[in-house]
PyMOL Python script that loads the backbone (N, CA, C, O; Angstrom):
from pymol import cmd

cmd.read_pdbstr("""\
ATOM      1  N   MET A   1      41.235 181.263  29.531  1.00  0.00           N
ATOM      2  CA  MET A   1      41.086 181.776  28.191  1.00  0.00           C
ATOM      3  C   MET A   1      39.767 182.554  28.103  1.00  0.00           C
ATOM      4  O   MET A   1      38.748 182.145  28.660  1.00  0.00           O
ATOM      5  N   THR A   2      39.813 183.660  27.405  1.00  0.00           N
ATOM      6  CA  THR A   2      38.615 184.467  27.213  1.00  0.00           C
ATOM      7  C   THR A   2      38.459 184.802  25.730  1.00  0.00           C
ATOM      8  O   THR A   2      39.438 184.855  24.986  1.00  0.00           O
ATOM      9  N   THR A   3      37.223 185.024  25.320  1.00  0.00           N
ATOM     10  CA  THR A   3      36.973 185.419  23.940  1.00  0.00           C
ATOM     11  C   THR A   3      36.835 186.932  23.862  1.00  0.00           C
ATOM     12  O   THR A   3      36.339 187.577  24.785  1.00  0.00           O
ATOM     13  N   HIS A   4      37.283 187.481  22.744  1.00  0.00           N
ATOM     14  CA  HIS A   4      37.225 188.919  22.512  1.00  0.00           C
ATOM     15  C   HIS A   4      36.762 189.172  21.086  1.00  0.00           C
ATOM     16  O   HIS A   4      37.167 188.469  20.160  1.00  0.00           O
ATOM     17  N   PHE A   5      35.910 190.180  20.911  1.00  0.00           N
ATOM     18  CA  PHE A   5      35.484 190.623  19.589  1.00  0.00           C
ATOM     19  C   PHE A   5      36.451 191.702  19.143  1.00  0.00           C
ATOM     20  O   PHE A   5      36.681 192.665  19.874  1.00  0.00           O
ATOM     21  N   ILE A   6      37.023 191.558  17.953  1.00  0.00           N
ATOM     22  CA  ILE A   6      37.951 192.570  17.448  1.00  0.00           C
ATOM     23  C   ILE A   6      37.569 192.953  16.026  1.00  0.00           C
ATOM     24  O   ILE A   6      36.839 192.235  15.343  1.00  0.00           O
ATOM     25  N   GLU A   7      38.076 194.093  15.602  1.00  0.00           N
ATOM     26  CA  GLU A   7      37.896 194.570  14.234  1.00  0.00           C
ATOM     27  C   GLU A   7      39.276 194.944  13.718  1.00  0.00           C
ATOM     28  O   GLU A   7      40.053 195.580  14.430  1.00  0.00           O
ATOM     29  N   ALA A   8      39.586 194.556  12.488  1.00  0.00           N
ATOM     30  CA  ALA A   8      40.902 194.834  11.916  1.00  0.00           C
ATOM     31  C   ALA A   8      40.744 195.366  10.498  1.00  0.00           C
ATOM     32  O   ALA A   8      39.804 195.010   9.788  1.00  0.00           O
ATOM     33  N   GLU A   9      41.676 196.223  10.099  1.00  0.00           N
ATOM     34  CA  GLU A   9      41.729 196.728   8.729  1.00  0.00           C
ATOM     35  C   GLU A   9      42.859 195.991   8.013  1.00  0.00           C
ATOM     36  O   GLU A   9      43.981 195.927   8.517  1.00  0.00           O
ATOM     37  N   ILE A  10      42.564 195.441   6.845  1.00  0.00           N
ATOM     38  CA  ILE A  10      43.528 194.664   6.079  1.00  0.00           C
ATOM     39  C   ILE A  10      43.731 195.337   4.725  1.00  0.00           C
ATOM     40  O   ILE A  10      42.765 195.688   4.048  1.00  0.00           O
ATOM     41  N   GLU A  11      45.005 195.516   4.332  1.00  0.00           N
ATOM     42  CA  GLU A  11      45.312 196.086   3.022  1.00  0.00           C
ATOM     43  C   GLU A  11      44.994 195.070   1.927  1.00  0.00           C
ATOM     44  O   GLU A  11      45.288 193.884   2.076  1.00  0.00           O
ATOM     45  N   LEU A  12      44.398 195.528   0.836  1.00  0.00           N
ATOM     46  CA  LEU A  12      44.023 194.651  -0.268  1.00  0.00           C
ATOM     47  C   LEU A  12      45.064 194.683  -1.385  1.00  0.00           C
ATOM     48  O   LEU A  12      44.735 194.968  -2.536  1.00  0.00           O
ATOM     49  N   ASP A  13      46.307 194.392  -1.049  1.00  0.00           N
ATOM     50  CA  ASP A  13      47.366 194.411  -2.051  1.00  0.00           C
ATOM     51  C   ASP A  13      47.882 193.005  -2.365  1.00  0.00           C
ATOM     52  O   ASP A  13      49.000 192.862  -2.860  1.00  0.00           O
ATOM     53  N   ALA A  14      47.100 191.978  -2.091  1.00  0.00           N
ATOM     54  CA  ALA A  14      47.540 190.604  -2.287  1.00  0.00           C
ATOM     55  C   ALA A  14      46.500 189.822  -3.084  1.00  0.00           C
ATOM     56  O   ALA A  14      45.362 190.258  -3.261  1.00  0.00           O
ATOM     57  N   SER A  15      46.927 188.654  -3.557  1.00  0.00           N
ATOM     58  CA  SER A  15      45.979 187.774  -4.248  1.00  0.00           C
ATOM     59  C   SER A  15      44.998 187.193  -3.233  1.00  0.00           C
ATOM     60  O   SER A  15      45.168 187.377  -2.028  1.00  0.00           O
ATOM     61  N   THR A  16      43.993 186.507  -3.708  1.00  0.00           N
ATOM     62  CA  THR A  16      42.963 185.959  -2.827  1.00  0.00           C
ATOM     63  C   THR A  16      43.547 184.994  -1.805  1.00  0.00           C
ATOM     64  O   THR A  16      43.188 185.062  -0.629  1.00  0.00           O
ATOM     65  N   THR A  17      44.436 184.099  -2.220  1.00  0.00           N
ATOM     66  CA  THR A  17      45.010 183.138  -1.269  1.00  0.00           C
ATOM     67  C   THR A  17      45.916 183.840  -0.271  1.00  0.00           C
ATOM     68  O   THR A  17      45.941 183.474   0.904  1.00  0.00           O
ATOM     69  N   GLU A  18      46.656 184.839  -0.718  1.00  0.00           N
ATOM     70  CA  GLU A  18      47.498 185.602   0.202  1.00  0.00           C
ATOM     71  C   GLU A  18      46.645 186.439   1.142  1.00  0.00           C
ATOM     72  O   GLU A  18      47.023 186.654   2.294  1.00  0.00           O
ATOM     73  N   LEU A  19      45.511 186.910   0.669  1.00  0.00           N
ATOM     74  CA  LEU A  19      44.628 187.727   1.498  1.00  0.00           C
ATOM     75  C   LEU A  19      44.152 186.939   2.710  1.00  0.00           C
ATOM     76  O   LEU A  19      44.166 187.457   3.827  1.00  0.00           O
ATOM     77  N   GLN A  20      43.735 185.707   2.508  1.00  0.00           N
ATOM     78  CA  GLN A  20      43.285 184.881   3.630  1.00  0.00           C
ATOM     79  C   GLN A  20      44.417 184.686   4.634  1.00  0.00           C
ATOM     80  O   GLN A  20      44.192 184.785   5.840  1.00  0.00           O
ATOM     81  N   ALA A  21      45.626 184.412   4.157  1.00  0.00           N
ATOM     82  CA  ALA A  21      46.774 184.241   5.051  1.00  0.00           C
ATOM     83  C   ALA A  21      47.087 185.544   5.783  1.00  0.00           C
ATOM     84  O   ALA A  21      47.410 185.526   6.971  1.00  0.00           O
ATOM     85  N   ASN A  22      46.992 186.677   5.080  1.00  0.00           N
ATOM     86  CA  ASN A  22      47.245 187.981   5.705  1.00  0.00           C
ATOM     87  C   ASN A  22      46.219 188.284   6.792  1.00  0.00           C
ATOM     88  O   ASN A  22      46.570 188.792   7.857  1.00  0.00           O
ATOM     89  N   ILE A  23      44.955 187.973   6.525  1.00  0.00           N
ATOM     90  CA  ILE A  23      43.902 188.194   7.521  1.00  0.00           C
ATOM     91  C   ILE A  23      44.177 187.356   8.762  1.00  0.00           C
ATOM     92  O   ILE A  23      44.135 187.867   9.881  1.00  0.00           O
ATOM     93  N   GLU A  24      44.458 186.078   8.568  1.00  0.00           N
ATOM     94  CA  GLU A  24      44.684 185.194   9.710  1.00  0.00           C
ATOM     95  C   GLU A  24      45.928 185.594  10.501  1.00  0.00           C
ATOM     96  O   GLU A  24      45.932 185.499  11.728  1.00  0.00           O
ATOM     97  N   ALA A  25      46.983 186.041   9.814  1.00  0.00           N
ATOM     98  CA  ALA A  25      48.194 186.493  10.508  1.00  0.00           C
ATOM     99  C   ALA A  25      47.909 187.747  11.332  1.00  0.00           C
ATOM    100  O   ALA A  25      48.362 187.862  12.471  1.00  0.00           O
ATOM    101  N   LYS A  26      47.160 188.683  10.757  1.00  0.00           N
ATOM    102  CA  LYS A  26      46.814 189.922  11.473  1.00  0.00           C
ATOM    103  C   LYS A  26      45.977 189.611  12.713  1.00  0.00           C
ATOM    104  O   LYS A  26      46.182 190.211  13.767  1.00  0.00           O
ATOM    105  N   LEU A  27      45.040 188.680  12.589  1.00  0.00           N
ATOM    106  CA  LEU A  27      44.193 188.324  13.726  1.00  0.00           C
ATOM    107  C   LEU A  27      44.985 187.599  14.805  1.00  0.00           C
ATOM    108  O   LEU A  27      44.713 187.776  15.993  1.00  0.00           O
ATOM    109  N   ARG A  28      45.965 186.784  14.410  1.00  0.00           N
ATOM    110  CA  ARG A  28      46.780 186.059  15.396  1.00  0.00           C
ATOM    111  C   ARG A  28      47.590 187.002  16.287  1.00  0.00           C
ATOM    112  O   ARG A  28      48.020 186.613  17.373  1.00  0.00           O
ATOM    113  N   GLU A  29      47.800 188.242  15.830  1.00  0.00           N
ATOM    114  CA  GLU A  29      48.481 189.234  16.670  1.00  0.00           C
ATOM    115  C   GLU A  29      47.653 189.534  17.917  1.00  0.00           C
ATOM    116  O   GLU A  29      48.200 189.950  18.939  1.00  0.00           O
ATOM    117  N   GLN A  30      46.338 189.327  17.839  1.00  0.00           N
ATOM    118  CA  GLN A  30      45.424 189.627  18.943  1.00  0.00           C
ATOM    119  C   GLN A  30      45.014 188.395  19.736  1.00  0.00           C
ATOM    120  O   GLN A  30      44.456 188.527  20.825  1.00  0.00           O
ATOM    121  N   GLY A  31      45.279 187.196  19.216  1.00  0.00           N
ATOM    122  CA  GLY A  31      44.881 185.955  19.875  1.00  0.00           C
ATOM    123  C   GLY A  31      44.649 184.872  18.845  1.00  0.00           C
ATOM    124  O   GLY A  31      45.003 185.031  17.677  1.00  0.00           O
ATOM    125  N   GLU A  32      44.058 183.776  19.270  1.00  0.00           N
ATOM    126  CA  GLU A  32      43.762 182.668  18.358  1.00  0.00           C
ATOM    127  C   GLU A  32      42.390 182.898  17.722  1.00  0.00           C
ATOM    128  O   GLU A  32      41.376 182.881  18.420  1.00  0.00           O
ATOM    129  N   PRO A  33      42.350 183.113  16.396  1.00  0.00           N
ATOM    130  CA  PRO A  33      41.059 183.369  15.751  1.00  0.00           C
ATOM    131  C   PRO A  33      40.136 182.151  15.832  1.00  0.00           C
ATOM    132  O   PRO A  33      40.527 181.042  15.469  1.00  0.00           O
ATOM    133  N   LEU A  34      38.914 182.367  16.309  1.00  0.00           N
ATOM    134  CA  LEU A  34      37.910 181.308  16.338  1.00  0.00           C
ATOM    135  C   LEU A  34      37.011 181.393  15.109  1.00  0.00           C
ATOM    136  O   LEU A  34      36.631 180.374  14.532  1.00  0.00           O
ATOM    137  N   ARG A  35      36.678 182.612  14.719  1.00  0.00           N
ATOM    138  CA  ARG A  35      35.900 182.845  13.499  1.00  0.00           C
ATOM    139  C   ARG A  35      36.155 184.276  13.056  1.00  0.00           C
ATOM    140  O   ARG A  35      36.478 185.141  13.870  1.00  0.00           O
ATOM    141  N   TRP A  36      36.008 184.516  11.770  1.00  0.00           N
ATOM    142  CA  TRP A  36      36.152 185.869  11.258  1.00  0.00           C
ATOM    143  C   TRP A  36      35.337 186.031   9.979  1.00  0.00           C
ATOM    144  O   TRP A  36      34.987 185.055   9.315  1.00  0.00           O
ATOM    145  N   ALA A  37      35.042 187.299   9.648  1.00  0.00           N
ATOM    146  CA  ALA A  37      34.286 187.609   8.438  1.00  0.00           C
ATOM    147  C   ALA A  37      34.711 188.976   7.917  1.00  0.00           C
ATOM    148  O   ALA A  37      34.957 189.899   8.694  1.00  0.00           O
ATOM    149  N   VAL A  38      34.792 189.095   6.608  1.00  0.00           N
ATOM    150  CA  VAL A  38      35.010 190.393   5.976  1.00  0.00           C
ATOM    151  C   VAL A  38      33.654 191.091   5.967  1.00  0.00           C
ATOM    152  O   VAL A  38      32.687 190.582   5.401  1.00  0.00           O
ATOM    153  N   THR A  39      33.596 192.261   6.599  1.00  0.00           N
ATOM    154  CA  THR A  39      32.313 192.957   6.737  1.00  0.00           C
ATOM    155  C   THR A  39      32.194 194.210   5.879  1.00  0.00           C
ATOM    156  O   THR A  39      31.098 194.744   5.708  1.00  0.00           O
ATOM    157  N   ASP A  40      33.321 194.685   5.336  1.00  0.00           N
ATOM    158  CA  ASP A  40      33.282 195.871   4.485  1.00  0.00           C
ATOM    159  C   ASP A  40      34.518 195.862   3.603  1.00  0.00           C
ATOM    160  O   ASP A  40      35.587 195.423   4.027  1.00  0.00           O
ATOM    161  N   VAL A  41      34.373 196.344   2.380  1.00  0.00           N
ATOM    162  CA  VAL A  41      35.506 196.444   1.462  1.00  0.00           C
ATOM    163  C   VAL A  41      35.491 197.827   0.843  1.00  0.00           C
ATOM    164  O   VAL A  41      34.480 198.262   0.291  1.00  0.00           O
ATOM    165  N   GLN A  42      36.614 198.512   0.938  1.00  0.00           N
ATOM    166  CA  GLN A  42      36.812 199.797   0.277  1.00  0.00           C
ATOM    167  C   GLN A  42      37.807 199.563  -0.854  1.00  0.00           C
ATOM    168  O   GLN A  42      38.173 198.417  -1.115  1.00  0.00           O
ATOM    169  N   SER A  43      38.246 200.601  -1.521  1.00  0.00           N
ATOM    170  CA  SER A  43      39.130 200.429  -2.676  1.00  0.00           C
ATOM    171  C   SER A  43      40.467 199.787  -2.311  1.00  0.00           C
ATOM    172  O   SER A  43      41.017 199.033  -3.114  1.00  0.00           O
ATOM    173  N   GLU A  44      40.997 200.063  -1.136  1.00  0.00           N
ATOM    174  CA  GLU A  44      42.312 199.535  -0.778  1.00  0.00           C
ATOM    175  C   GLU A  44      42.342 198.748   0.524  1.00  0.00           C
ATOM    176  O   GLU A  44      43.378 198.178   0.866  1.00  0.00           O
ATOM    177  N   THR A  45      41.235 198.700   1.260  1.00  0.00           N
ATOM    178  CA  THR A  45      41.215 197.993   2.543  1.00  0.00           C
ATOM    179  C   THR A  45      39.939 197.178   2.717  1.00  0.00           C
ATOM    180  O   THR A  45      38.899 197.464   2.123  1.00  0.00           O
ATOM    181  N   ALA A  46      40.059 196.163   3.548  1.00  0.00           N
ATOM    182  CA  ALA A  46      38.902 195.357   3.946  1.00  0.00           C
ATOM    183  C   ALA A  46      38.794 195.430   5.459  1.00  0.00           C
ATOM    184  O   ALA A  46      39.806 195.411   6.160  1.00  0.00           O
ATOM    185  N   THR A  47      37.578 195.513   5.959  1.00  0.00           N
ATOM    186  CA  THR A  47      37.333 195.473   7.395  1.00  0.00           C
ATOM    187  C   THR A  47      36.959 194.048   7.756  1.00  0.00           C
ATOM    188  O   THR A  47      36.083 193.443   7.138  1.00  0.00           O
ATOM    189  N   VAL A  48      37.641 193.518   8.774  1.00  0.00           N
ATOM    190  CA  VAL A  48      37.399 192.151   9.222  1.00  0.00           C
ATOM    191  C   VAL A  48      36.958 192.202  10.675  1.00  0.00           C
ATOM    192  O   VAL A  48      37.605 192.839  11.506  1.00  0.00           O
ATOM    193  N   GLU A  49      35.858 191.530  10.978  1.00  0.00           N
ATOM    194  CA  GLU A  49      35.407 191.375  12.359  1.00  0.00           C
ATOM    195  C   GLU A  49      35.683 189.936  12.757  1.00  0.00           C
ATOM    196  O   GLU A  49      35.462 189.012  11.974  1.00  0.00           O
ATOM    197  N   ALA A  50      36.172 189.748  13.988  1.00  0.00           N
ATOM    198  CA  ALA A  50      36.566 188.404  14.408  1.00  0.00           C
ATOM    199  C   ALA A  50      36.338 188.196  15.894  1.00  0.00           C
ATOM    200  O   ALA A  50      36.233 189.144  16.673  1.00  0.00           O
ATOM    201  N   VAL A  51      36.264 186.939  16.256  1.00  0.00           N
ATOM    202  CA  VAL A  51      36.273 186.527  17.653  1.00  0.00           C
ATOM    203  C   VAL A  51      37.573 185.763  17.845  1.00  0.00           C
ATOM    204  O   VAL A  51      37.848 184.788  17.146  1.00  0.00           O
ATOM    205  N   VAL A  52      38.370 186.223  18.811  1.00  0.00           N
ATOM    206  CA  VAL A  52      39.646 185.563  19.093  1.00  0.00           C
ATOM    207  C   VAL A  52      39.676 185.086  20.536  1.00  0.00           C
ATOM    208  O   VAL A  52      38.990 185.623  21.406  1.00  0.00           O
ATOM    209  N   LEU A  53      40.476 184.080  20.763  1.00  0.00           N
ATOM    210  CA  LEU A  53      40.656 183.513  22.090  1.00  0.00           C
ATOM    211  C   LEU A  53      41.994 183.992  22.629  1.00  0.00           C
ATOM    212  O   LEU A  53      43.032 183.820  21.989  1.00  0.00           O
ATOM    213  N   LYS A  54      41.959 184.601  23.825  1.00  0.00           N
ATOM    214  CA  LYS A  54      43.176 185.117  24.456  1.00  0.00           C
ATOM    215  C   LYS A  54      43.350 184.464  25.815  1.00  0.00           C
ATOM    216  O   LYS A  54      42.369 184.152  26.488  1.00  0.00           O
ATOM    217  N   PRO A  55      44.612 184.255  26.225  1.00  0.00           N
ATOM    218  CA  PRO A  55      44.820 183.773  27.591  1.00  0.00           C
ATOM    219  C   PRO A  55      44.353 184.836  28.578  1.00  0.00           C
ATOM    220  O   PRO A  55      44.463 186.032  28.309  1.00  0.00           O
ATOM    221  N   GLU A  56      43.835 184.399  29.709  1.00  0.00           N
ATOM    222  CA  GLU A  56      43.405 185.358  30.728  1.00  0.00           C
ATOM    223  C   GLU A  56      44.628 186.019  31.338  1.00  0.00           C
ATOM    224  O   GLU A  56      45.645 185.374  31.596  1.00  0.00           O
ATOM    225  N   GLU A  57      44.507 187.309  31.561  1.00  0.00           N
ATOM    226  CA  GLU A  57      45.588 188.039  32.216  1.00  0.00           C
ATOM    227  C   GLU A  57      45.477 187.813  33.712  1.00  0.00           C
ATOM    228  O   GLU A  57      44.397 187.915  34.294  1.00  0.00           O
ATOM    229  N   THR A  58      46.595 187.509  34.314  1.00  0.00           N
ATOM    230  CA  THR A  58      46.576 187.302  35.759  1.00  0.00           C
ATOM    231  C   THR A  58      46.944 188.599  36.454  1.00  0.00           C
ATOM    232  O   THR A  58      47.835 189.324  36.014  1.00  0.00           O
ATOM    233  N   VAL A  59      46.266 188.874  37.516  1.00  0.00           N
ATOM    234  CA  VAL A  59      46.523 190.077  38.304  1.00  0.00           C
ATOM    235  C   VAL A  59      47.234 189.636  39.573  1.00  0.00           C
ATOM    236  O   VAL A  59      46.724 188.824  40.345  1.00  0.00           O
ATOM    237  N   LEU A  60      48.413 190.186  39.766  1.00  0.00           N
ATOM    238  CA  LEU A  60      49.181 189.849  40.961  1.00  0.00           C
ATOM    239  C   LEU A  60      48.780 190.769  42.101  1.00  0.00           C
ATOM    240  O   LEU A  60      48.795 191.991  41.950  1.00  0.00           O
ATOM    241  N   SER A  61      48.430 190.204  43.217  1.00  0.00           N
ATOM    242  CA  SER A  61      48.086 191.028  44.376  1.00  0.00           C
ATOM    243  C   SER A  61      49.326 191.212  45.226  1.00  0.00           C
ATOM    244  O   SER A  61      50.181 190.329  45.297  1.00  0.00           O
ATOM    245  N   ARG A  62      49.416 192.349  45.862  1.00  0.00           N
ATOM    246  CA  ARG A  62      50.592 192.649  46.690  1.00  0.00           C
ATOM    247  C   ARG A  62      50.247 192.536  48.136  1.00  0.00           C
ATOM    248  O   ARG A  62      51.103 192.751  48.993  1.00  0.00           O
TER     249      ARG A  62
END
""", "prot")
cmd.dss("prot")
cmd.show_as("cartoon", "prot")
cmd.util.cbc("prot")
cmd.orient("prot")
């Protein structure tokens, strides 16, 4: 398992409780979120920075 820093854009068209679920679902597309923070908010989007845990990719040698 390796950690990765990612940044995601989230649409702000949901209530506060739905927003948290939407953020976590979006981050899970990239791995298991370990921590995240909203770092910027515009009129329709929020920028989220996160650290996610991903399985290590195995390289097959020939």
